[in-house]
N, C-alpha and C positions, 0 to 999 in steps of 0.2 A: 504494500500500500504506500501511498505518498505521504511525505512528512509535511506537506502544505495544508494549511487550514482551508476550509471552504471559502473564506473571505479572500485569502491569497489567490486561490484558483480563479476567482472572478476577475482579478486584476489581469490575468493572462488571457481570459476569454473576452473581456470587454473591448470593443473596438476603440482604437485610439483616435482622439480628435486631432487630426493633422492641422487644423486651423490654428490651434494653440501652439503647435510646434514651429510654425513659420516665424522666421526672424523679421521679415519685412512684410508688413501688413498694409495694404492699400485702403485708404479711406478717402474717397473723393467727395468734394463738395458738390452741391446741386449744380452750381455753375460749371464746374469741371466736367461733370457727367453730361450736361447739355452740350458743351463744346465738343466733347469726344463723340457724342452721338451725331452731331451735325457733321463732324469730320468724316465719319464712317459713311454717311449718306451723300456726301459731296460727290460730284462727278469725277474730277481728276485729282486723285491723291495717290502718292507713292504706295505701293503694295505693302512695304514693311511698316509704313506709318499707320495705315489702316489696320494692319494686323496687331500692332502694338496698342492701338486704341481699343480694339476688341478685347485684347488681353486685360488691359486695365479695367475695362467695364466688367468683365467676367470675374475679376479678382476683388472687386470693390466690396469692402466689409462695412460700409457706412449704412445708415438707416435706409438709403435709397437703393442700395445694391442687394443683390442676391448672389453671394459668392459661390463660385464653383471650385471644385478641387483642381489642383494643378494637372492631375492626370486626365480629368474630364476636358479641360481646356486643350491640352496637348492632343488628345484624340479628336476633338471637334475641329481643330485647325490644322492637324497634320504636322505638328511641330514637336520638339522635345520639351520635356518638363523643365529642363535647364533654361531654355529660352524664356519660359514663363517666369522662372525665378529671377533671371537677370533683368527682365523688364520691371518686375516689382522692386527689385533692389535699386535700380537706377531711379525709379520714381521716388522712393523714400529718400535716397541720398542726394539726388541732384535735381529733382523736380520734373514737372510734366514735359517740358520741351525736350529734355535729355532722354526721357523714357520713350518718347515718340520717335526720335531720330536714332540712327545707327550709332553705336559707340565708335569713337575715334580710335584707330589702332595706336597702341603705345609702342613707339620705336625704341627697342632696347639698345641696339648698336648704333653708334653714330656713323655717319658716312665716311668711307675711307678716302674717297676722292671728292674734294670740295671745288669751288670755283677756280682757285689758283692752280691746283693740281690738274684740273681739267685742261687748263690752258697749256700746261707743260706736256700733258698727254697728247693733245692735238698737235702741238709743235713737233713732238717726237714722231707721231703717226704720219704726218704730212711731210716730214723730212726724208732724207735718203735712208734707205734700208741699210742694215749693217753689212759688213764685208761678207762675201760669198752668199748673199741672200738677194732674191729679186724683189721681195716685199716683206713687210712686217707681219708677223703672226701675233695673235692676242697674247700668247704666252711670252713671246719675245718682248713685246711692249711692257708687259708686267715686270719681267726681269729687269729691263732697263730702268723702269720707274723706281724699282728698289735699289739698283746699283747707283743711280744718281741721287738717292737719298730723299726723293719726294714722298715716298711712303715706306713704312716698315715692312709690310707685306700686302700683296693684292692678288686676287684670283683673276684668272682669265675671263671669268663670267662678269666680274665687276668692270673690267676693261671693255668687254663687249657692250654691256648695258650703257656705259658712259659714252662710248663712241656712237651708239645708236641714238642716244638722247641728243647728242650734239649735231647729228647730221640732219 
């Protein structure tokens, strides 16, 4: 037999209220709800913006809202539950406009080749090719940029993207 009391067993059987476990809870004002509803019914709105507005309306826990579970929202709109969580989080932390628009990507690495280095790369690329070569290769350009001390290291793909951008 089990060493758990009947009261303890009910804790395991009772369904968990996931609404309480949510860290970011959306409570829209009546004006915000009206704005979001008009945005949804507008003719020309970006698809991601309309979707985020729908998510906010479905997660609204205010007196005017009827909140859905994240899993219900994700099934209804064909998105992941993580998307619903991210929209709620951005609404709580950054506000309505930020939640409606896509998040700006955070660039971790700084650019290896900036404006001055681009000029050196172009001068090198349009100059004469090294001895015994008919033209510059991307790898050769990268090696010469390192040898000349313009960069510490650079990949041939960075060289390619920079030259493509400049042409």
